[in-house]
Steps between C-alpha positions, in 0.01 A plus 500: 500500500551219250195314633292818493602561139413143400162527673423820310591330172289198593200716595529694176515177300193357676306822443589507130415132467158557655434790263592282201270219617217747560538640148500148358179413686333819380611431144373142525161620625485758222579241233240261644241776475605578143475133400158473663380801303637351180318171566169677569368660183164674445389424146210613281399262222462721194236301315259467794598790724515265799730589785711225650798475732772253405706348782802292402555181700835401355683378810462235769185515709603641838381738772595815313267403215200530733570869566555562128171340395318674786623834367403401145146420616467829688629698202262320263208565734591868540509556125178300452681260270303243308747227594830412662724292274764280660773439242644178638838343431595324821639160604307518829618554854360506853169325555398718796565815295291357214213421737502855636512648149210276402291640786599851396383444142170359624441805719462747213208560266745567216504270202828307519660381178810280494723517194745211526806613314716185470424314826298500822621211711446388857386795716468716187251249356293532818498880467401472133200284587357790704458702180154539351654449156829338399681556171826333402764552238529220247807351669389560860444232766308480827518237774758295693376626835606240757606635841878484541678542833821693564705189423355476150287195580125449497339632818320280752154350446325767707649791305442325166137426586431860602668638187318258269170595662579869446577433132174311454297762685618796294443306176145415605427859604595618149297225330806308385527122517671437838652172381761688299591729791539196723719329239729804502562449873454125552710249301255222588238638259520307174471709181731322254342675201662820631839343584396477865473133582539370854808655657504809277356846554277659239632791294273634226605676184304801381295299251432227758392757758251644250373151417428407864360842592795626701577783257262726313725525199845550353640852518863545406501867605317708759335694220333186374 
């Protein structure tokens, strides 16, 4: 009888524990949905009447970001928006995720505008270069896009070559000087006038990006 009693207690505990975990998972999914809705904002510019969708890219570049941007594109297309604005403040992330997101951005007829709000580094710089227009806050930076492996070291020659080629290709396709994109990914490119001599990756300030044609202008707010 003692063992039977203990088994009943144990079964009850396991059942309650499962219910708690299920509720936590449901709550987590609900909060993720809420945060996604918060980060995706339809916006009508009062002075021009243009409709745009603003998608915040304020975290690391990872697989979940692909689904978020895909939904942003579909929503912008459904509302016949004039543009999709990516408000970017990201240190970078996964290269493969960035490559997939780049293909996604190229697949739409929407006008893509990147607003770099503080920094777009590494994989986030690559995503930014897919925009038709780039605007940066006065203190923003873009660049430092070398491939890093899981150990925090530079990746092998094959991966670095492929990534550098991808950086150059997207710059060329948007009529930007590919030398600067390559310098962001390859420390062997020598641009000492931009603090990127041999052995250093290129990172451009907002003013520098405008000067070399990598940004269309300085915009400290989305309204600008």
